[in-house]
C-alpha positions in Angstrom: 0.0 -0.4 -0.6 1.4 3.6 -1.1 2.2 5.7 2.4 0.4 8.6 1.0 -2.8 6.8 0.8 -3.0 7.6 4.7 -2.6 11.3 4.1 -5.6 11.6 2.2 -9.1 12.2 3.3 -12.5 14.0 2.6 -12.7 17.7 1.9 -15.0 19.8 4.0 -15.6 23.1 3.2 -13.3 24.8 6.0 -10.4 23.1 3.2 -12.3 25.8 0.6 -9.8 28.6 0.9 -6.2 26.0 0.5 -7.4 24.3 -1.6 -8.5 27.5 -3.9 -5.4 28.3 -3.9 -3.7 24.9 -4.9 -6.3 25.1 -8.1 -5.4 28.0 -8.9 -1.7 27.7 -8.4 -1.3 24.4 -10.2 -3.6 25.8 -13.3 -0.5 28.7 -13.6 2.1 26.5 -13.4 0.8 23.0 -15.1 -0.7 25.2 -18.0 2.0 27.6 -18.4 3.3 27.7 -22.4 -0.1 25.5 -22.9 -2.8 27.8 -22.4 -2.3 31.3 -23.5 -1.3 33.1 -21.0 -3.6 36.1 -20.4 -6.0 33.1 -19.8 -4.1 32.5 -17.2 -3.2 36.3 -16.0 -6.6 36.5 -15.6 -8.0 33.1 -13.0 -9.6 34.4 -10.4 -9.1 33.5 -6.6 -12.6 35.3 -5.6 -14.1 33.5 -8.7 -13.1 29.6 -7.4 -12.9 30.4 -3.7 -16.8 30.9 -4.5 -16.8 27.8 -7.4 -15.1 25.5 -4.4 -17.2 26.8 -1.8 -20.5 25.5 -3.8 -18.8 22.0 -4.3 -18.0 21.9 -0.5 -21.3 23.1 0.8 -22.9 19.8 -1.7 -25.2 22.6 -3.8 -23.1 20.9 -6.7 -25.5 19.3 -9.3 -23.7 16.0 -9.4 -23.0 15.3 -6.2 -19.1 15.7 -6.3 -16.9 14.7 -4.3 -13.9 15.5 -3.6 -10.6 14.7 -1.7 -7.4 15.9 -0.5 -4.2 15.0 0.1 -2.7 16.6 3.3 1.5 17.4 4.0 2.3 18.4 7.2 -1.2 20.0 7.9 -1.4 22.0 4.4 -2.9 20.5 1.6 -0.7 20.2 -1.4 -3.3 18.7 -4.4 -6.7 17.4 -4.2 -9.2 15.3 -6.7 -12.5 16.1 -8.1 -14.7 13.0 -9.1 -18.1 12.2 -9.3 -21.0 11.3 -11.6 -20.4 12.2 -14.8 -21.4 15.8 -16.5 -21.6 14.5 -20.0 -24.7 13.3 -20.7 -23.3 11.2 -23.5 -22.2 9.2 -20.5 -24.6 8.8 -17.8 -24.0 6.3 -15.5 -20.6 6.9 -15.2 -17.5 8.5 -13.1 -15.9 12.3 -14.5 -12.4 12.5 -12.7 -13.3 16.3 -12.6 -9.9 17.8 -11.3 -6.5 15.7 -10.3 -4.3 19.1 -9.3 -0.7 18.9 -6.9 1.5 21.5 -6.3 4.9 21.5 -8.5 7.0 21.0 -5.9 5.5 17.7 -4.9 4.2 16.3 -8.5 6.6 12.2 -9.1 6.5 11.5 -5.6 2.7 9.1 -6.1 0.7 11.6 -4.4 -1.0 11.5 -7.9 -1.7 7.9 -7.3 -2.0 7.7 -4.0 -5.6 9.7 -4.8 -5.8 8.1 -9.3 -6.5 4.5 -6.6 -8.3 6.9 -4.2 -10.8 7.3 -7.1 -10.9 3.6 -8.2 -12.2 3.1 -5.1 -14.6 5.4 -5.3 -16.0 4.4 -8.5 -16.5 0.9 -7.8 -17.8 1.3 -4.8 -20.4 3.4 -6.5 -20.7 1.1 -9.6 -19.9 4.1 -11.8 -17.2 2.2 -13.7 -16.5 3.0 -16.7 -14.9 6.2 -15.9 -13.4 9.1 -17.5 -11.1 12.2 -17.6 -10.7 15.7 -20.1 -7.5 16.1 -20.7 -6.1 19.1 -22.8 -4.5 17.8 -25.6 -0.9 20.0 -25.1 -0.8 18.3 -21.4 1.5 15.1 -22.4 2.4 15.3 -18.2 -1.3 14.5 -17.7 -1.6 12.3 -20.4 1.3 10.2 -19.9 -0.1 9.9 -15.9 -3.5 8.2 -17.6 -2.4 6.3 -20.0 0.1 4.5 -17.6 -3.1 3.7 -16.1 -4.9 1.8 -19.0 -7.0 5.1 -20.5 -7.9 5.3 -23.6 -9.1 7.5 -26.4 -13.5 7.4 -26.2 -12.6 11.2 -28.3 -11.1 14.5 -28.9 -13.0 17.9 -29.0 -12.7 21.4 -29.5 -13.4 23.9 -26.6 -12.4 27.2 -25.6 -10.5 28.8 -23.2 -10.9 32.9 -23.2 -10.8 33.3 -26.7 -9.1 30.4 -27.7 -9.8 26.7 -28.8 -7.7 23.9 -28.0 -7.8 19.9 -28.7 -9.0 18.5 -25.6 -9.2 14.3 -24.9 -11.3 12.4 -23.4 -9.8 9.4 -22.3 -12.3 6.1 -20.9 -11.4 3.7 -18.1 -13.0 0.2 -18.8 -10.7 -2.2 -16.8 -9.7 -0.7 -12.9 -6.7 -2.4 -11.1 
């Protein structure tokens, strides 16, 4: 068993600000050079905090479950998971997001969050499940391909004023 799994728990409303900090910082670090800088510069902490509080207050539309990774009483990563938002995948699960602060990446934390997510989907009969990844996010793509994700489809999305390709990885078999 991965020693990181003992540091994973469900988030509570009091975690909202710290999770939002990780979310905003991770976006700016992970998508630099992938997403236009003007979009990254306009990410609003206040807007993301409001969204996060809504999720953690139980006012989200799909019953999202949020898991955080704690390290020395500091949240350094999180994972949003739940019921698929896309009607094409009704009855399936979805990983909405996995973000880990850059300084803690490649230490097994993503895999620990992944394993918790798979367990969540298995216990709720939400397999297969899927995740959406920007085509140019090679780090995330390699992670999901390592976990046997297969490409279900590719679509164009818009972030700000720019168009990007987004890949849908589907996971039918889980370890």
